[in-house]
VEXTIZA-297683 format. One record per residue: x, y, z of N, C-alpha, C in turn. Coordinates in steps of 0.05 Angstrom, whole numbers, plus 5000, padded with zeros to 4 digits. Example, Ala and Ser with C-alpha at 12.3 -4.5 7.8 and 13.67 -1.06 7.14 Angstrom:
# residues 2
526448865156524649105156526449345156;525749555142527349795143525850015157;
//
This chain:
# residues 564
502249744999499750015001501550215000;504050215014506150565011506750544986;507650324980508650344950506950504941;504750424940503050524914502150794915;502850884948502651194953504851334940;506851264931509351404937509051594909;508151464884507551644863505951864869;503551804882501452034894502952294911;504652184931506452374945508452474931;508952334912511452494899510152734881;507952714864506852844848505853104869;504253034892503853284906506253454911;508953384921510353514929512153744910;511353594883511853744860510453874840;506853824849505754064846504654324865;506154174896505654384908506154704899;508854754892508955024882507855114853;506054974847503955114819502555184836;501455134854499255314871500055424909;502455414911503955544936503055784941;501955994922500756254922498756224936;496756014932494356014934493955984966;495955864980495655815007496256045023;496756295014497756475023495456615040;495356645069492056745072492757065068;490657145063489257445065490157515034;491657425011493157454987491457444969;490057584958488757514932489957664898;488657604873490757644862488857854833;490058014825488158194799488157954776;485657874769484857684741483057824726;482957744703480857824685478157844693;477357554698474657584704474657484737;474357764748474257884778471357754788;470157604785467757524792467057294813;469057184817470356944829468656944854;468557184871467557204896464557234900;463057454878461557494885459857254873;460457094856458856854839458756594868;459956634881460256454904459356524918;458856774934456556914949454156844942;453156934915451556864909450156564904;451856384896451356094902450756004928;451856134948451756104974448956204982;448556384977444756554977443356364971;443556194948442356054938440755794942;444155704962443755444975441555444996;443455645016441955745037439155845040;438055875014435055965015433955735000;434755494987433155334985432955344954;434355494942433355554914435555324900;434455074901435554804890434754664863;435854724842438654844835438155184830;440855304832440755594834440255704799;438355934802437955914771438456304777;436356344792436856684797437856764811;439857014814441657084831441257364839;440457464865439157784872441257994863;443258004866444958184869446258344848;446358184831447858224802446358384780;447258474767445058634752444358894764;446558984780445959244791443059264819;443758914823441658894848438858824841;438058854814435558774801435458434801;438058334800438358094793438457954765;439557764754438357614733438857254731;439357184717438056814713441256734715;443556824728446056694724446156374722;445556284736446456004739443755834727;442255944710440855844698442255824668;444455974664445955954646449055864653;450155904666452755894671453655684688;455455594686456555284696456455324724;455855144742456155214770458255094787;459554894766461354644781464054804802;465055054791466855134813465655274836;462955404841462055524858461355314876;459855044870459054854883462054724896;464654634885467454634898467354814921;467655084914467855324933465855294959;463055174949461455204975463255054999;464154734985464754635008467354765033;469354965020470455055037469355315052;467055365043465255575059464255425077;463555115077461355035102464254995117;466954905108468754935126470055225141;468255395134467855655148470555825138;470755755115473855905103471956165090;473056365090472356665080472156515050;470156805043469456795010473056814994;474556925011477756984993478756734988;478556625009480456295015478756125001;476456144999474955954986475655984956;475256164946476256184916479256094910;481156184928483556114929484355794929;482555644949482355334949481755224926;478755394923477855194893479855274867;481455444865482955394850485755214852;487555164876488654964877487754694885;485354624884484554384885483954264850;483554524834483854484803486054364804;488754414807491354394806491654124813;490054074831491053774844489253574834;487053644826484853434819486153324789;486853544779487853554746490353424750;492153374759494453304766493853014771;491952964785490752674794490152524780;487952654765487152484737488552424708;490452674710492752584692493752304697;495152274722496852134733495651864725;492351814729491451584728491751514702;490451704681490051674658492951594642;495051704647497351654633498351464646;498851374671499151094687499250874674;495350924659494550614651496150694622;497050754619497850734580500750764580;502150914596505750914588506250774625;504450674644506250604670506550824686;507450774712507050924737509451274727;511251184719513251364707512651574695;510951424669510151634652508051714664;505951674677503751794691504752104700;507952014715508352264733509052504714;510452324696511152604670509452744664;506552614647505152684632502352864658;503252774689501252924707503353224710;505553284711507353504721507553674688;507753554670506153674644504053814643;501753724647499353774651499354084668;500053964690500054164720502154414709;504154414701506254574688506454694662;503754654648503254744622502455144625;503855234611503455574612500655584615;498655494590496355644590495055514613;495955304633494355254657494255524673;497155604678497355834696495856104684;495356094655493456354648491456324659;489756034651487756004663486556084692;488456024711488056084735490056344738;492156434741492656684749493356864731;491256914706492457114688488157184688;486857004681484556974674482556974690;483356764713481656714726479956584718;479256464706477556274682477056004704;475655994717475455794736474455574729;471855624705470055404700471855364674;473255444658474755334638476655164649;477855254673480155154686479254814702;476154884710475654604726474754394699;473754464680473254264655475754144651;477654304649480454144640481053884665;480153924691479853714709479053534702;475953434692475553214676475553074655;477553294636479253134612480152804613;482052784636483352604638481252384655;479452424672477452224687475952154660;475452304649473552204620474451974610;477352064596478451844581479851604597;480451654614480651374638478651214638;476551304649473451124654473151064630;472651134605472151084582473150814578;475750834578477850704568477550414594;476450494616477250314631473850154629;471250294625469450194624469749954596;471350074576470949884548473049664551;474949654571476549394583474849184590;473449314613471649134638469349104635;467549354625465149314619463549364647;464949474670464049474697462249704715;459949634714457849854725459350064746;460550084761463250264773463850484747;465550334732466450524716464950654697;461950534690459650734672459350884686;458850944718457851124726459651334728;462551204733464651444742465351524716;465051464702465051544667462051794667;459451654674457551974670458152194688;458852094716460452294738461652504722;463552464712465852604702464152714684;463952644665461852764638460952974644;459152864675456953144679458953284694;460453264708462353474714463053704700;463753554676465253754657462753844636;460153774633458053894628457754114652;457654074674457054324693459154534697;461654484683464554644684464254884661;463754734635464754994617462954884588;461054994579458854964556461354904534;462955084525464255044501467054844505;468054794527470054534530468054294529;465654314534463754044533463753984499;463354274484462954214459465554114448;467454214446470554194442471453874441;470953824470472053564480470653344473;467753294470466653104454467752914432;468053074415469552894387471552814398;473752874414475552714423474852474437;472352484453471752264471470952064447;469452084431468751914403471151794391;472751994386475651884370476451684390;476651724417478751554439476551294442;474351324438472951084450472550944427;471951044400473150784375475050704371;477450864371480450774377480750394399;480250494422479850224442478250044439;474650104425473149924416475349754394;476549844375477649724356480349544365;482049644380484049484393483249274412;481249294427480349064442478648924432;476548994415474848774408474348804372;476848794351476448824322475748534325;475948364331475648084325472847984337;471548124352468948004364466948224362;465448224346463248494336461348534360;460048284369458348244383458548384409;461948384423462348444447463248814436;464148784413463949104406461049274416;458449124400456549244401455249274431;455849174452454849104480455949254492;459149394484460649534503460049814494;458349814469458150104457455150124466;453949954469450950104484451950114512;453650014527454750134554455950384554;457050424532458150704529456250954528;454450834510451750944504449951064528;449850794543447950874580449551094595;451451024595453851284614453351484598;453751564573453051794563450251914564;448451744568445351794577445151894604;446551694623446251794655447752054659;449552114642451552384642449552594639;448552574615446252764606444052864631;443052614637441252604664442252754677;443652654695445652784713445153074713;445953204685447053484679444353644667;441753454666440053604645438953894662;438653874688438454074704439254334697;441854344685443354544678444054524648;444054344635443654364598441754404588;438854344590436654354582435754644584;435654744605435155104604437755174590;439655174588442355284564440955214539;440554984527439654944504437155104502;434355074512432255224505431555454507;431955484536432355774541433756054537;436255964523438256194519436256454507;434556374484433956484475431556714493;432156684511431456894533431657104542;434557084537436757284547438257414526;439857654535441057794513443957624505;444357414499447057324491448757444469;447057604454448757604425451257794433;451657954450453258114453456057974462;455557714469457557494481459657484450;458457514425459757344410459457554388;460157764386460358024363462558164376;463858344359464858624365467158474376;468558524393470658474409471058194421;468458044419468257744427467357614403;467257664378467457564351469957354353;469657114338471756914342474656974321;473557164299475757184286477357434293;477157534319479357684332481057654349;480957364349481957164373484156954368;484956884337487256714335489956834350;491356594350493856624363495356594331;498656704333499756594312501856384320;503256334296504856074302507056124321;508456374327510556494341509256484366;506356614375505756564399505256314409;504256164387504055864398506255654410;508955674390510155474392513055574405;513755884396516656004399515756124423;514756324432513556534451514456514480;516056654491515756604523514556854540;513357034523511757294529510557184554;510457324577508457374603507057604611;504557564607503857874619501257774630;499257974644496857894650494558164636;494858264612493658414598491158214579;490658464559487858284540488358144519;486657994509487757914487486158114462;487958164446487258384420487358284395;486658444376486558404353488758354339;490658134323493158144312495058014334;497158114340499357964354500058154372;499358324379500758534406498558454426;498058184440495958064456497958174478;497258134500498458194531498657994542;497457804536497657524551498157234537;499757104545500756894536499056634522;499756564504498256364481500456114482;502856064500504655954496502655654491;504555394481503855214488505455074502;507755214502509755054519512854904500;514555024508516954834484516854664493;517554444517517754204518515154094512;512754224513509754094509510054014487;510254174464510754054432512653894424;515553904440518153864423518053514430;516753464460517053144470514953094450;512753134448510952914432511452874397;513353114395514953094366516552834363;518352864386520452714384519552474387;517052404411516052074408514852024380;513452174362512852094342515152004330;517152094323519152014316520651824319;520751714348521551524347519451324343;517451404346515051154339516151044301;516651314294516851264263519251114259;520351114267523450994267522850684277;521850664289521450394299520250224285;517650334276515750204254517750194231;519850334223521050294195522950024197;524550024226525849794228524349484243;522149464251520049234255517849254241;516849384228513949394209511549374230;511649394258510049354274510249654290;507249564305505849874324505349734338;505249714365504049674388500949884401;499349794409497149904416497950194428;500150224449501550384458502450614441;503850494423504950714402503250824382;500550754378498550924363497051084376;496451004409495251124422496751354423;499351404417501851684431501551814404;501451644378501351804356497751934350;496551804364493351924357493052224375;494152174408493552394419494752644411;497352554401499652774387498152894359;497952784342495652874319493452994332;491852944345489252984359490253294370;492253404392493453534391493953814377;495953684356496753884332494153964320;492053834315489253924304488654134321;489254114344486854304369488254524367;491454484366493354814360492354844336;492254744311490954874293487954994290;486754884308484155054312484255314329;487155384338487255684351488855904327;489855764304491155924290489056044266;489556224250487456374235486856214212;488956034203488255914181486055664179;485355564207483555414206481055554208;480555814193478056034195475755844176;476555694163474055564147473655394156;473855264176472555044196471055154212;472255394220470355654241467755704225;468055714197466055864183464555604177;465455364164463955214161461855054183;462955004206461954894233461555124245;458855274237458655584252457755544289;457355304298456155284327459555224347;461955164326463855284345465655564348;463255764336463356004337462656114369;460755914384460256024402462555974425;465055814417467555854436468056124447;468356234422469256544430472156614414;473156464435476556494430477656304419;478556294388480456014390482155894399;483556044421485755974432484255814459;481555844459481055614482481555314471;481755304447482555014441484854944450;487455114468489855074476489454884506;486154914513485754674538486554424531;485354354505485354144494487754074488;489554284474492154174467494654084483;494054274505496054234522494953944548;493453874535492253654554493253404535;492453454514492853184491496453164486;498253404483500853394492502153354517;501153404535502053274564501253014565;499752894561498152614552500652504540;501252564513502652434499505752454516;506852694527509352634539510152494551;507752274565508652074583510651824567;510051844542510551634534514051614524;514751884534518051914534519251734559;517451564578518451444594519351124578;517951084560518250764548520550824527;520951064518523051104502526051034517;525751084538528550944555527750684563;527350494552527150194558526950144589;528549974598529949834620529650124645;530750374632531850554644529250804645;528050744650524850924657525551164674;527051064694528051314714528451544699;530751434680532151664669530351904663;527951824656525852014640525252234662;525552144681524352344704527052664697;528652534687530552814684528553064673;527053034653525453214645523753364662;524053334682522353454699523453684707;526853684713528553904726528254174694;528254124671527554394648524454344649;523454244654519754304656520054514672;520554514700519954724720521454924714;524455004704526355154697524355294677;523255164666521755364637519355484645;518055364665514655424670514155444694;515855444716515055494743514555744749;515655984742514856264744512556324728;511556204721508556254714506156294729;507456134751504555954764504856164794;505456464790504356644807504056804796;501856974810499757264797502257504795;501557644768503257814760502658084774;500258064790499458314807497458174823;499058204859497458114888497158304911;496058254928495558394952493758324960;493858424988492558405013489858455011;487358315022485458415021483258225036;480158405040478958175058475858125043;474357955055471657905044470458225047;470358345072469058605067469958795053;473158765048473159005032473258975002;472058664989472158554968468058624962;467058604982464158574978462958864989;464359054982463659364992464859604976;463759824978464559994964464459964930;466960064923467160074896467059824879;468259644892469459344888466559234890;464259254903461259134904460759214881;460059484874458959584849460659464827;463559504825464059384801463559144797;462958894817462758664814458958594806;457758754812454458734808453858874786;455059014775455359114749456659014720;458658764727461158644712458958464692;458958524665457858364651454658394654;453558584655451458674662448858594639;449758664618448658504593449058174584;450858014597451357784587448657654593;446757654614444357464621441857604619;441957894611440158104611437357914597;434958014615433357894600431857964571;430757914559430058064529428258204532;426758194554423358364559425358674571;427958654570429158934580430659054546;430059344553431459434525434459454537;434659604562437059684566437659594594;440659614607441559534630440259724646;440559684671439959874702442260094692;441960244697444560544708444660584735;443160494744443060594772442560284791;443660314821442460094830439959984840;438559844847435559894856436059894881;433060074878432560134911430959834920;431259834955429459594960426759554956;426259384947423159294937421559444919;421859714931420059864913421660024900;422360044869423560144859422660474847;419760484850418760794834415560674832;414960934842411460954839411161184819;407861174812406661354794404561344803;402661574811404361764811406661814832;408362054829411162064850409862204869;407962284872406062444893405162154915;404261884906402761794924404061714951;402861714970403461634998402661324998;405461265016404860965016406460915043;406060655054407360555071408960285061;411360185064412859885067412359795099;412459545101412559315126412859145119;414058955136414658705143416758535113;417658775106418858685077421258415084;421058275072422857945068423557975043;425957815037427157825017429157475012;428457354990430057134988432457144960;432756994949434056984928432257024902;430356904897427956854878425656974884;425457084909422757114921422857424933;420457534942420657844959417657824973;417557934994414657985001414658245020;413158345017412258605031409158705037;408458855056405858935051405559235042;403859335027404059605015400759765023;401859975031398760115040399560355023;397260425003396360664982394360764984;395361094985393861284992391861324972;392961244945390661254917392261054900;390661024886390960844861394360904842;395060714841398260744827399460584817;401260574798403160374783406060374798;405560184806408860074827410559834808;413260024808415159814793417159704812;417359424811418659284832422259314823;423259254848426459204840426658964836;425358914814425858574804425158624772;427358494758426458434729425758164727;423058214703421658014697423457754680;423357554683424457304673422257124680;421956884661419356684656420656504681;418956434699416756504706415756604735;416556804731415556994760412857044761;412056924780409057004788409057174811;406257404809405857604833403357534842;403357554873400257454888400457714903;398657804909397158064925394557864935;395357944973393557824989392457574982;394957464972394957074978393156964950;392857214927391857114904393257154882;393757014856395257144836394457364823;395657554812394657794801396157864764;394657934754396058024724398458264734;400958224720402658454723403258554690;406058744689406458814668409058794666;410758784648413458844645414459034630;414959244651416459514632418359464607;418159604589419359524573422959634566;422959874584425559974580428159814601;426759744628429359614640428359334653;424759204641424759014646423458924670;423359194685421759114716418459074712;418258844735415958794739414059074753;411759134732409759274745407759254754;406059404771403159274786401959544784;399359504773397159674779394959664799;395959824814394059714847393159964859;390359834869389160064877389360194895;387360404922388460494947387260234966;389260314982388160065003391159955012;391059755027392559485043393259275013;395259235014396859014992398858845002;398558594994400358405014401658304989;404358394979405858364946407458104953;407657774943409457684936409957564914;412657564903414557564882415457204883;415557054861416256844860416956714839;420156634834420856504814419456214807;418056144798417755874783419055664768;418955474757419955284739418455294711;419455414695418155344665418355034668;416454954645416254734639418554634633;420754764617423454654603424554554632;425254744651425654714677425354484702;422754444691421354194710422353954699;421453904676422753674661425153664672;426953844669430453784664430453734700;429753904716430053764745429053434745;427053434732426153194732427652904726;428753054699430752804685433152764705;434052984717436552954737435652754760;433252844771432952614792431952374785;430752324759431252104752433651964747;435252064729438251954737439251894756;439552014780440951984802439651654810;436951664811435051414820436051204806;436451214776437051034763439750814767;441151054776444650984790443950794817;442550894828441850774854440550484846;438750394823437450234821439550024806;441350084791443249974780445149844801;445950034826447549914846446449704862;443149714864441349534884440949314870;440349294845440749044828442249054807;445048954806446848944794446648724769;444948594771444248364748443448474731;441348764729441048864707442948914693;444949084695446949194678449048904665;448848704692450848504678449448284656;446948344651445548314632445348364598;447448634602448248814579451248624570;450948364558453248224545453448334520;
//
C-alpha cells in the first residue's frame, strides 16, 4: 500500500509550487474575470435559501437580479461551497477552489497516463499537465475557473471510458457519467470541443479490444451509450435550460465585436516559440498582452515521441496499441493547436456552432491536455532505464514554474471585496451577459429596496414586513390612492405575483424589464416568486430520475450484467 502511495506523494510535492501562492492567507490577485467571489456569494445565498438548483441570483444586474446560474455552469462554485461550509472566507474559498483544480487535474492525468505508459509516464504527463503555461493563464491571469475545472475532467473521462471498454463494469460506467457530468457543469464550450475527442478515443479502444468480436464491441458500445445518457440525465437540470431558454436572454453581445471569434486567433510564434508573459488582454493581431504559449517541451516531446515511433516502425514494421495511441493523441493535439490559428477559419465558418467558443485560443485547453498526455510516452523510450526519463522534470520546472504566480497581487478581505466600489464593480460587471430580453437596456443605477418607483410620484405609501430571498420577495404596501408600482425585480419566465394571497396580472416595463403592478388604494400584501418553467421542471425531473436509476443499478447489479 505504501508503495502505491509513493507516486501520489511525489506528485503532490512537485505540484505544490504550482499552487503555493494560493495557500498564502489574506492575499488575492488581479484576474480578468474578477467575479469569482460574488458568484460564490450568490451560490451560497441560493443554497441557504433552498433555491436548488440555483437559477436566479439577487445581487447582480445592479441588484435587480438576473438568471446567472440558469446559463452559467455552477461546478467551481459548488466546489467552493464545500470550503465555505468549513468556515473559510470567500477569498480563501476561491483560492482553495483554484488549488483543488490543480491537484485534481494532476491526479486525473496521472491515472490516465499511468494506465497507458506506467507510473513513470503517469508522473511525467501529470507534471506536464500541471505546468503547462496555459494552465497558469487560466488560473493566474484570466481567473477562468469554469474553463480550468473543465480541464480537470478531461483525463478522468478518457480514463473511465477506457476502463469501461476494457472491463464493462458498472462502477466505471457510473464514474464515466459523473466525470462527463462534471465537464458539462463546468464549461459549455469545453464540453463542445472535447466530445469529438472522446468519440475518437472510444472508437480507437473498441477497435483495439474487440476488432475480432463484433458482438462484444456492440454490447460495449451500448454500455458507453448508457453511460452517456446517464451523464446527460445528471446534468439535464442545467443543460436543458441552456439549450432551450438561451433565447430568453441577451447573449448576442457575447459573440460580436470584441468577442467575435475572428479577433482572437493566435500566431505560430505565439503558440510554439514565444515566452512572453503578462496579464493584459487578448486583442486583434499579435500584440496580445497575455500568453498563448503551448510550452516548448510540451510540443517538442510529443514530436520526438512520434519520430521515435516512426523509426521503430521502419525497423520492425510493427506498432503496438501504445505506439498508436501516442500518435493519435499527438495528432489530435496538433489539430487542436491548428484550430487556434487563423488558417482554421474555414472550419469555423463551416461549422458555425463552434463560434460560440468565442476565443479560438480556448482550444489550447485541449492542446496542452493531449500533448501532456503524449509526453508520458517518453518513459517508454528509455526502456529499462525509465527512471532517467524523470530528468525531463527539471527543465520543465525551470522553463515554466515562474508562470505560476500572479503578476499583481495584494492583501484583501471579504469585507473590502464585498463593499464600496469593489461591490459596485462586481454587481455591474457583464450586466448584459444574461439580461432578459424583456429589457431594452440594463439598469444605470442600483435598484432601490423592494419598491423601485411609484407613479404618480406624489402617492403616499407605507412599506412594512419586508422579506426577501434569492428568487422571491414579500412586503405589505399601503397606498393612499391608485398607483402603478415598479418592483426592484426584473421579469424572467416564470415569475408570478400574488396580492393578498391571490395571483394577479402584472406588466413588464419595456425599458428596464421591471415587473410593474397597477394597484388600487388600500392595503396590499405582495409576494413575488420565480417558479419553474416546463423546461426547467422536466430538466430537474430528468436529473432526479438519473440519480434514482444509478441507485437502482447498484441495488440490482444483475440488470447491468445482462448487457452482454
